[in-house]
DOKOL-345638 format. One record per residue: chain; y, x, z of N, C-alpha, C, O in turn. Coordinates in Angstrom, 1 decimal. Each point is the difference from the previous one (the first is absolute). Layout:
<r cadena="A" n_y="Y" n_x="X" n_z="Z" ca_y="Y" ca_x="X" ca_z="Z" c_y="Y" c_x="X" c_z="Z" o_y="Y" o_x="X" o_z="Z"/>
...
This chain:
<r cadena="A" n_y="147.3" n_x="-112.2" n_z="-287.1" ca_y="-0.8" ca_x="-0.3" ca_z="1.2" c_y="-1.0" c_x="-1.1" c_z="-0.3" o_y="0.4" o_x="-1.0" o_z="-0.6"/>
<r cadena="A" n_y="-1.6" n_x="1.2" n_z="1.0" ca_y="-1.0" ca_x="-1.1" ca_z="-0.2" c_y="0.1" c_x="-1.1" c_z="1.1" o_y="0.9" o_x="0.1" o_z="0.9"/>
<r cadena="A" n_y="-1.7" n_x="-1.0" n_z="-1.1" ca_y="0.1" ca_x="-1.2" ca_z="0.9" c_y="-0.3" c_x="0.4" c_z="1.5" o_y="0.6" o_x="-0.6" o_z="0.9"/>
<r cadena="A" n_y="-1.5" n_x="1.5" n_z="-0.7" ca_y="-0.4" ca_x="0.3" ca_z="1.4" c_y="0.3" c_x="1.4" c_z="0.3" o_y="-0.6" o_x="0.6" o_z="0.9"/>
<r cadena="A" n_y="1.5" n_x="0.0" n_z="-1.5" ca_y="0.3" ca_x="1.4" ca_z="0.3" c_y="1.0" c_x="0.1" c_z="1.2" o_y="0.8" o_x="-1.0" o_z="0.2"/>
<r cadena="A" n_y="-0.8" n_x="2.1" n_z="0.5" ca_y="0.9" ca_x="0.2" ca_z="1.1" c_y="0.9" c_x="1.1" c_z="-0.3" o_y="-0.4" o_x="0.9" o_z="-0.8"/>
<r cadena="A" n_y="1.5" n_x="-0.8" n_z="1.4" ca_y="0.9" ca_x="1.1" ca_z="-0.2" c_y="-0.5" c_x="1.3" c_z="0.5" o_y="-0.8" o_x="0.0" o_z="0.9"/>
<r cadena="A" n_y="1.1" n_x="1.1" n_z="-1.6" ca_y="-0.4" ca_x="1.3" ca_z="0.5" c_y="-1.1" c_x="0.6" c_z="-0.9" o_y="-0.5" o_x="-0.8" o_z="-0.9"/>
<r cadena="A" n_y="0.2" n_x="2.0" n_z="1.1" ca_y="-1.1" ca_x="0.6" ca_z="-0.9" c_y="-1.3" c_x="-0.6" c_z="0.2" o_y="-0.4" o_x="-0.4" o_z="1.1"/>
<r cadena="A" n_y="-0.4" n_x="0.3" n_z="-2.1" ca_y="-1.3" ca_x="-0.6" ca_z="0.0" c_y="-1.1" c_x="0.8" c_z="0.7" o_y="-1.0" o_x="-0.5" o_z="0.4"/>
<r cadena="A" n_y="1.3" n_x="1.8" n_z="-0.2" ca_y="-1.0" ca_x="0.9" ca_z="0.6" c_y="0.2" c_x="0.1" c_z="1.5" o_y="-0.7" o_x="0.8" o_z="0.6"/>
<r cadena="A" n_y="1.6" n_x="-1.6" n_z="0.0" ca_y="0.1" ca_x="0.0" ca_z="1.4" c_y="-0.5" c_x="-1.2" c_z="0.6" o_y="0.1" o_x="-1.1" o_z="-0.6"/>
<r cadena="A" n_y="-0.7" n_x="1.1" n_z="1.8" ca_y="-0.5" ca_x="-1.2" ca_z="0.7" c_y="1.1" c_x="-0.9" c_z="0.4" o_y="1.1" o_x="0.5" o_z="0.2"/>
<r cadena="A" n_y="-1.4" n_x="-1.7" n_z="0.0" ca_y="0.9" ca_x="-1.0" ca_z="0.4" c_y="0.4" c_x="0.3" c_z="1.5" o_y="-0.8" o_x="0.4" o_z="0.8"/>
<r cadena="A" n_y="2.1" n_x="-0.7" n_z="-0.5" ca_y="0.5" ca_x="0.2" ca_z="1.4" c_y="-0.2" c_x="-1.3" c_z="0.8" o_y="0.3" o_x="0.0" o_z="1.2"/>
<r cadena="A" n_y="-0.8" n_x="-1.1" n_z="-1.8" ca_y="-0.1" ca_x="-1.2" ca_z="0.7" c_y="-1.2" c_x="0.0" c_z="1.0" o_y="0.1" o_x="-0.8" o_z="1.0"/>
<r cadena="A" n_y="-1.1" n_x="1.6" n_z="-1.2" ca_y="-1.1" ca_x="0.0" ca_z="0.9" c_y="0.0" c_x="1.4" c_z="0.7" o_y="0.0" o_x="1.0" o_z="-0.7"/>
<r cadena="A" n_y="-0.1" n_x="-1.0" n_z="2.0" ca_y="-0.1" ca_x="1.3" ca_z="0.7" c_y="-1.2" c_x="0.8" c_z="-0.4" o_y="-1.1" o_x="-0.5" o_z="-0.3"/>
<r cadena="A" n_y="1.2" n_x="1.8" n_z="0.3" ca_y="-1.1" ca_x="0.9" ca_z="-0.3" c_y="-1.1" c_x="0.0" c_z="1.1" o_y="0.4" o_x="-0.2" o_z="1.1"/>
<r cadena="A" n_y="-1.6" n_x="0.2" n_z="-1.6" ca_y="-1.1" ca_x="0.0" ca_z="1.0" c_y="-0.8" c_x="1.3" c_z="-0.2" o_y="-0.2" o_x="0.5" o_z="-1.1"/>
<r cadena="A" n_y="-0.1" n_x="0.1" n_z="2.3" ca_y="-0.8" ca_x="1.3" ca_z="0.0" c_y="-1.4" c_x="-0.3" c_z="-0.5" o_y="-0.8" o_x="-0.7" o_z="0.7"/>
<r cadena="A" n_y="0.4" n_x="1.3" n_z="-1.8" ca_y="-1.4" ca_x="-0.2" ca_z="-0.5" c_y="-1.0" c_x="0.6" c_z="0.8" o_y="-1.2" o_x="-0.3" o_z="0.0"/>
<r cadena="A" n_y="1.6" n_x="1.3" n_z="0.9" ca_y="-1.0" ca_x="0.6" ca_z="0.9" c_y="-0.3" c_x="-0.8" c_z="1.2" o_y="-1.0" o_x="0.3" o_z="0.7"/>
<r cadena="A" n_y="1.8" n_x="-1.3" n_z="-0.4" ca_y="-0.2" ca_x="-0.9" ca_z="1.1" c_y="-1.2" c_x="-0.9" c_z="-0.2" o_y="0.1" o_x="-0.8" o_z="-1.0"/>
<r cadena="A" n_y="-1.2" n_x="0.8" n_z="1.8" ca_y="-1.1" ca_x="-0.9" ca_z="-0.3" c_y="0.3" c_x="-1.5" c_z="0.2" o_y="-0.6" o_x="-0.8" o_z="-0.5"/>
<r cadena="A" n_y="1.7" n_x="0.5" n_z="1.3" ca_y="0.4" ca_x="-1.4" ca_z="0.2" c_y="1.1" c_x="-0.4" c_z="-0.9" o_y="0.6" o_x="-1.1" o_z="0.3"/>
<r cadena="A" n_y="-0.3" n_x="1.8" n_z="-1.3" ca_y="1.2" ca_x="-0.3" ca_z="-0.8" c_y="-0.1" c_x="-1.4" c_z="-0.7" o_y="1.0" o_x="-0.7" o_z="0.0"/>
<r cadena="A" n_y="-2.2" n_x="0.4" n_z="-0.5" ca_y="-0.1" ca_x="-1.3" ca_z="-0.7" c_y="0.1" c_x="-1.1" c_z="1.0" o_y="0.6" o_x="-1.1" o_z="-0.3"/>
<r cadena="A" n_y="-1.1" n_x="1.2" n_z="1.5" ca_y="0.1" ca_x="-1.0" ca_z="1.0" c_y="1.4" c_x="-0.2" c_z="0.5" o_y="0.5" o_x="-1.1" o_z="0.1"/>
<r cadena="A" n_y="0.2" n_x="2.2" n_z="0.1" ca_y="1.4" ca_x="0.0" ca_z="0.4" c_y="0.9" c_x="-0.6" c_z="-1.0" o_y="1.0" o_x="-0.8" o_z="0.3"/>
<r cadena="A" n_y="-1.3" n_x="1.0" n_z="-1.6" ca_y="0.7" ca_x="-0.6" ca_z="-1.1" c_y="-0.1" c_x="-1.5" c_z="0.0" o_y="1.0" o_x="-0.7" o_z="-0.3"/>
<r cadena="A" n_y="-2.2" n_x="0.2" n_z="0.6" ca_y="-0.2" ca_x="-1.4" ca_z="0.0" c_y="0.7" c_x="-0.7" c_z="1.2" o_y="0.3" o_x="-1.2" o_z="-0.1"/>
<r cadena="A" n_y="-0.1" n_x="1.9" n_z="1.2" ca_y="0.6" ca_x="-0.5" ca_z="1.2" c_y="1.5" c_x="-0.1" c_z="-0.1" o_y="0.6" o_x="-0.6" o_z="0.9"/>
<r cadena="A" n_y="0.0" n_x="1.3" n_z="-1.9" ca_y="1.5" ca_x="-0.1" ca_z="-0.1" c_y="0.4" c_x="-1.4" c_z="-0.4" o_y="-0.7" o_x="-0.7" o_z="-0.6"/>
<r cadena="A" n_y="1.9" n_x="0.4" n_z="1.1" ca_y="0.6" ca_x="-1.3" ca_z="-0.3" c_y="0.4" c_x="-0.1" c_z="-1.5" o_y="0.3" o_x="1.0" o_z="-0.6"/>
<r cadena="A" n_y="-0.4" n_x="-2.2" n_z="0.1" ca_y="0.5" ca_x="-0.1" ca_z="-1.4" c_y="1.4" c_x="0.5" c_z="-0.2" o_y="0.9" o_x="-0.4" o_z="0.8"/>
<r cadena="A" n_y="-0.7" n_x="1.2" n_z="-1.8" ca_y="1.4" ca_x="0.6" ca_z="-0.2" c_y="0.5" c_x="0.8" c_z="1.2" o_y="1.2" o_x="0.2" o_z="0.0"/>
<r cadena="A" n_y="-2.1" n_x="0.2" n_z="0.9" ca_y="0.4" ca_x="0.7" ca_z="1.2" c_y="1.1" c_x="-0.7" c_z="0.8" o_y="0.8" o_x="0.6" o_z="0.6"/>
<r cadena="A" n_y="-0.9" n_x="-1.9" n_z="-0.6" ca_y="0.9" ca_x="-0.8" ca_z="0.9" c_y="-0.8" c_x="-0.5" c_z="1.2" o_y="-0.9" o_x="-0.8" o_z="-0.1"/>
<r cadena="A" n_y="1.2" n_x="1.4" n_z="1.2" ca_y="-0.8" ca_x="-0.3" ca_z="1.2" c_y="0.6" c_x="-1.1" c_z="0.9" o_y="-0.7" o_x="-0.6" o_z="0.8"/>
<r cadena="A" n_y="1.9" n_x="0.3" n_z="-1.0" ca_y="0.7" ca_x="-1.2" ca_z="0.7" c_y="0.7" c_x="-0.8" c_z="-1.1" o_y="0.7" o_x="0.5" o_z="-0.8"/>
<r cadena="A" n_y="-0.9" n_x="-1.8" n_z="0.9" ca_y="0.7" ca_x="-0.9" ca_z="-1.0" c_y="0.3" c_x="-1.3" c_z="0.8" o_y="-0.5" o_x="-0.3" o_z="1.0"/>
<r cadena="A" n_y="1.4" n_x="-0.5" n_z="-1.7" ca_y="0.4" ca_x="-1.2" ca_z="0.6" c_y="0.0" c_x="-1.1" c_z="-1.1" o_y="0.2" o_x="0.3" o_z="-1.2"/>
<r cadena="A" n_y="-0.5" n_x="-1.5" n_z="1.6" ca_y="-0.1" ca_x="-1.1" ca_z="-1.0" c_y="0.8" c_x="-1.2" c_z="0.6" o_y="0.0" o_x="-0.2" o_z="1.2"/>
<r cadena="A" n_y="0.6" n_x="-0.6" n_z="-2.0" ca_y="0.6" ca_x="-1.2" ca_z="0.5" c_y="-1.0" c_x="-1.0" c_z="0.6" o_y="-1.1" o_x="-0.1" o_z="-0.5"/>
<r cadena="A" n_y="1.5" n_x="-0.5" n_z="1.6" ca_y="-1.0" ca_x="-0.9" ca_z="0.7" c_y="-0.3" c_x="-1.2" c_z="-0.8" o_y="-1.1" o_x="-0.5" o_z="0.1"/>
<r cadena="A" n_y="2.1" n_x="0.1" n_z="-0.9" ca_y="-0.3" ca_x="-1.2" ca_z="-0.9" c_y="-0.4" c_x="0.3" c_z="-1.3" o_y="-0.2" o_x="-0.9" o_z="-0.9"/>
<r cadena="A" n_y="-0.1" n_x="2.1" n_z="0.5" ca_y="-0.5" ca_x="0.4" ca_z="-1.3" c_y="1.2" c_x="0.3" c_z="-0.9" o_y="1.1" o_x="-0.2" o_z="0.4"/>
<r cadena="A" n_y="-1.4" n_x="0.6" n_z="-1.6" ca_y="1.1" ca_x="0.3" ca_z="-1.0" c_y="0.3" c_x="1.5" c_z="0.0" o_y="-0.7" o_x="0.8" o_z="0.6"/>
<r cadena="A" n_y="1.7" n_x="-0.5" n_z="-1.4" ca_y="0.5" ca_x="1.4" ca_z="-0.2" c_y="0.6" c_x="0.5" c_z="1.3" o_y="0.6" o_x="-0.7" o_z="0.8"/>
<r cadena="A" n_y="-0.7" n_x="2.0" n_z="-0.6" ca_y="0.5" ca_x="0.6" ca_z="1.2" c_y="1.5" c_x="0.0" c_z="0.1" o_y="0.6" o_x="0.1" o_z="1.1"/>
<r cadena="A" n_y="0.1" n_x="-0.1" n_z="-2.2" ca_y="1.5" ca_x="0.0" ca_z="0.1" c_y="0.7" c_x="-1.3" c_z="0.0" o_y="1.2" o_x="-0.1" o_z="0.2"/>
<r cadena="A" n_y="-2.0" n_x="-1.0" n_z="-0.3" ca_y="0.5" ca_x="-1.4" ca_z="0.0" c_y="0.2" c_x="-0.4" c_z="1.5" o_y="-0.9" o_x="0.2" o_z="0.8"/>
<r cadena="A" n_y="1.9" n_x="-0.9" n_z="-0.5" ca_y="0.3" ca_x="-0.6" ca_z="1.3" c_y="-0.1" c_x="1.1" c_z="1.1" o_y="-0.9" o_x="0.0" o_z="0.8"/>
<r cadena="A" n_y="1.9" n_x="1.0" n_z="-0.8" ca_y="-0.1" ca_x="1.1" ca_z="0.9" c_y="0.1" c_x="-0.4" c_z="1.5" o_y="-0.3" o_x="0.8" o_z="0.9"/>
<r cadena="A" n_y="0.7" n_x="-2.0" n_z="-0.6" ca_y="0.2" ca_x="-0.4" ca_z="1.4" c_y="-1.2" c_x="-0.7" c_z="0.6" o_y="0.0" o_x="-0.4" o_z="1.2"/>
<r cadena="A" n_y="-1.1" n_x="0.3" n_z="-2.0" ca_y="-1.2" ca_x="-0.7" ca_z="0.5" c_y="-0.9" c_x="1.0" c_z="0.7" o_y="0.0" o_x="1.2" o_z="-0.3"/>
<r cadena="A" n_y="-0.9" n_x="-1.6" n_z="1.2" ca_y="-1.0" ca_x="0.9" ca_z="0.7" c_y="-0.9" c_x="0.7" c_z="-1.0" o_y="-0.3" o_x="-0.5" o_z="-1.1"/>
<r cadena="A" n_y="-0.2" n_x="1.7" n_z="1.5" ca_y="-0.9" ca_x="0.8" ca_z="-0.8" c_y="-1.2" c_x="0.3" c_z="0.9" o_y="0.0" o_x="0.2" o_z="1.2"/>
<r cadena="A" n_y="-1.2" n_x="-0.1" n_z="-1.9" ca_y="-1.2" ca_x="0.4" ca_z="0.6" c_y="-0.2" c_x="1.5" c_z="-0.2" o_y="0.2" o_x="0.5" o_z="-1.1"/>
<r cadena="A" n_y="-0.4" n_x="0.3" n_z="2.2" ca_y="-0.1" ca_x="1.4" ca_z="-0.1" c_y="-1.5" c_x="0.4" c_z="-0.1" o_y="-0.8" o_x="-0.5" o_z="0.8"/>
<r cadena="A" n_y="0.4" n_x="1.4" n_z="-1.7" ca_y="-1.4" ca_x="0.3" ca_z="-0.2" c_y="-0.1" c_x="1.6" c_z="-0.1" o_y="0.9" o_x="0.6" o_z="-0.5"/>
<r cadena="A" n_y="-2.0" n_x="-0.1" n_z="1.0" ca_y="-0.2" ca_x="1.4" ca_z="-0.1" c_y="-1.4" c_x="0.3" c_z="-0.5" o_y="-0.9" o_x="-0.9" o_z="0.2"/>
<r cadena="A" n_y="0.7" n_x="2.0" n_z="-0.8" ca_y="-1.3" ca_x="0.4" ca_z="-0.6" c_y="-0.9" c_x="0.6" c_z="1.1" o_y="0.4" o_x="0.9" o_z="0.7"/>
<r cadena="A" n_y="-1.6" n_x="-1.4" n_z="-0.5" ca_y="-0.9" ca_x="0.6" ca_z="1.0" c_y="-1.2" c_x="0.8" c_z="-0.6" o_y="-0.9" o_x="0.4" o_z="0.7"/>
<r cadena="A" n_y="1.0" n_x="-0.1" n_z="-2.0" ca_y="-1.0" ca_x="0.9" ca_z="-0.6" c_y="-0.9" c_x="-0.9" c_z="-0.9" o_y="-0.7" o_x="0.6" o_z="-0.9"/>
<r cadena="A" n_y="0.7" n_x="-1.9" n_z="1.0" ca_y="-0.8" ca_x="-0.8" ca_z="-0.8" c_y="0.8" c_x="-1.2" c_z="-0.6" o_y="-0.2" o_x="-0.4" o_z="-1.1"/>
<r cadena="A" n_y="1.2" n_x="-0.1" n_z="1.9" ca_y="0.8" ca_x="-1.1" ca_z="-0.5" c_y="1.3" c_x="-0.1" c_z="0.8" o_y="0.1" o_x="0.7" o_z="1.0"/>
<r cadena="A" n_y="0.8" n_x="-1.5" n_z="-1.5" ca_y="1.2" ca_x="-0.2" ca_z="0.8" c_y="-0.3" c_x="-1.1" c_z="1.1" o_y="-0.6" o_x="-1.0" o_z="-0.3"/>
<r cadena="A" n_y="1.1" n_x="1.3" n_z="1.5" ca_y="-0.2" ca_x="-0.8" ca_z="1.1" c_y="1.4" c_x="-0.4" c_z="0.6" o_y="0.9" o_x="0.8" o_z="0.0"/>
<r cadena="A" n_y="-0.8" n_x="-2.1" n_z="0.5" ca_y="1.3" ca_x="-0.4" ca_z="0.6" c_y="0.4" c_x="0.8" c_z="1.2" o_y="-0.9" o_x="0.3" o_z="0.9"/>
<r cadena="A" n_y="2.1" n_x="0.1" n_z="-0.8" ca_y="0.5" ca_x="0.7" ca_z="1.2" c_y="1.0" c_x="-0.8" c_z="0.8" o_y="0.2" o_x="0.3" o_z="1.2"/>
<r cadena="A" n_y="0.4" n_x="-1.3" n_z="-1.8" ca_y="1.0" ca_x="-0.8" ca_z="0.6" c_y="0.9" c_x="-0.6" c_z="-1.0" o_y="-0.3" o_x="-0.2" o_z="-1.1"/>
<r cadena="A" n_y="1.5" n_x="-0.2" n_z="1.6" ca_y="1.0" ca_x="-0.7" ca_z="-0.8" c_y="1.4" c_x="0.6" c_z="0.2" o_y="0.2" o_x="0.7" o_z="1.0"/>
<r cadena="A" n_y="0.6" n_x="-0.8" n_z="-2.0" ca_y="1.4" ca_x="0.4" ca_z="0.1" c_y="0.9" c_x="-1.2" c_z="-0.3" o_y="-0.4" o_x="-0.8" o_z="-0.9"/>
<r cadena="A" n_y="1.6" n_x="0.7" n_z="1.5" ca_y="0.8" ca_x="-1.2" ca_z="-0.2" c_y="0.7" c_x="0.0" c_z="-1.4" o_y="0.3" o_x="-1.1" o_z="-0.5"/>
<r cadena="A" n_y="-0.2" n_x="2.2" n_z="-0.2" ca_y="0.7" ca_x="0.0" ca_z="-1.3" c_y="-0.5" c_x="1.2" c_z="-0.8" o_y="-0.7" o_x="0.9" o_z="0.5"/>
<r cadena="A" n_y="1.3" n_x="-0.8" n_z="-1.7" ca_y="-0.4" ca_x="1.1" ca_z="-1.0" c_y="0.4" c_x="1.3" c_z="0.5" o_y="-0.7" o_x="1.0" o_z="-0.1"/>
<r cadena="A" n_y="2.0" n_x="-0.9" n_z="0.6" ca_y="0.5" ca_x="1.3" ca_z="0.5" c_y="-0.9" c_x="0.6" c_z="1.1" o_y="-0.2" o_x="1.2" o_z="0.0"/>
<r cadena="A" n_y="-0.2" n_x="-2.0" n_z="0.9" ca_y="-0.8" ca_x="0.5" ca_z="1.1" c_y="-1.4" c_x="0.4" c_z="-0.5" o_y="-0.5" o_x="1.1" o_z="0.5"/>
<r cadena="A" n_y="0.0" n_x="-1.8" n_z="-1.4" ca_y="-1.3" ca_x="0.3" ca_z="-0.6" c_y="0.0" c_x="1.3" c_z="-0.7" o_y="-0.9" o_x="0.8" o_z="0.0"/>
<r cadena="A" n_y="2.0" n_x="-0.6" n_z="-0.8" ca_y="0.1" ca_x="1.3" ca_z="-0.7" c_y="0.1" c_x="1.2" c_z="0.9" o_y="-0.5" o_x="1.0" o_z="-0.3"/>
<r cadena="A" n_y="1.3" n_x="-1.2" n_z="1.4" ca_y="0.0" ca_x="1.1" ca_z="1.0" c_y="-1.3" c_x="0.3" c_z="0.5" o_y="-0.4" o_x="1.2" o_z="0.2"/>
<r cadena="A" n_y="-0.4" n_x="-2.2" n_z="0.2" ca_y="-1.4" ca_x="0.2" ca_z="0.5" c_y="-0.8" c_x="0.7" c_z="-1.0" o_y="-0.8" o_x="0.9" o_z="0.3"/>
<r cadena="A" n_y="0.8" n_x="-1.3" n_z="-1.6" ca_y="-0.8" ca_x="0.6" ca_z="-1.1" c_y="0.4" c_x="1.5" c_z="-0.2" o_y="-0.9" o_x="0.7" o_z="-0.4"/>
<r cadena="A" n_y="2.1" n_x="-0.4" n_z="0.7" ca_y="0.5" ca_x="1.4" ca_z="-0.1" c_y="-0.4" c_x="0.9" c_z="1.2" o_y="0.2" o_x="1.2" o_z="0.0"/>
<r cadena="A" n_y="-0.9" n_x="-1.8" n_z="1.0" ca_y="-0.5" ca_x="0.7" ca_z="1.1" c_y="0.9" c_x="-0.1" c_z="1.3" o_y="-0.4" o_x="0.7" o_z="1.0"/>
<r cadena="A" n_y="1.4" n_x="-1.4" n_z="-1.1" ca_y="0.9" ca_x="-0.2" ca_z="1.2" c_y="-0.6" c_x="-1.1" c_z="0.9" o_y="-0.6" o_x="-0.9" o_z="-0.5"/>
<r cadena="A" n_y="0.7" n_x="1.0" n_z="1.8" ca_y="-0.5" ca_x="-1.0" ca_z="0.9" c_y="0.9" c_x="-1.3" c_z="-0.1" o_y="1.1" o_x="0.1" o_z="-0.3"/>
<r cadena="A" n_y="-1.8" n_x="-1.2" n_z="0.6" ca_y="0.7" ca_x="-1.3" ca_z="0.0" c_y="0.9" c_x="-0.1" c_z="1.2" o_y="-0.4" o_x="0.5" o_z="1.1"/>
<r cadena="A" n_y="1.6" n_x="-1.0" n_z="-1.2" ca_y="0.9" ca_x="-0.2" ca_z="1.2" c_y="-0.6" c_x="-1.0" c_z="0.9" o_y="-0.8" o_x="-0.9" o_z="-0.4"/>
<r cadena="A" n_y="1.1" n_x="1.0" n_z="1.7" ca_y="-0.5" ca_x="-1.0" ca_z="1.0" c_y="0.7" c_x="-1.3" c_z="-0.2" o_y="1.2" o_x="-0.1" o_z="-0.4"/>
<r cadena="A" n_y="-2.0" n_x="-1.0" n_z="0.6" ca_y="0.6" ca_x="-1.3" ca_z="-0.3" c_y="0.9" c_x="-0.5" c_z="1.1" o_y="0.5" o_x="-1.1" o_z="0.0"/>
């Protein structure tokens, strides 16, 4: 295998990027509006650093609005933030 090769046959397209309909006139526009890596909800530690470090500290919740990630709120810990990122609602405080 080469340095940048991926597993699987070389004549098949990558599965990492969803297929886009070439007949759609807005396909290029819609492709640019997708979130990076198709992650529409993410969380970050409030104090900075890696996401897995200090799981009991608060997290900032961000969602993709089509142009950038915008703050949505906070979560008290990593487990709650991960549930929110998976699409589950936050529990009432």
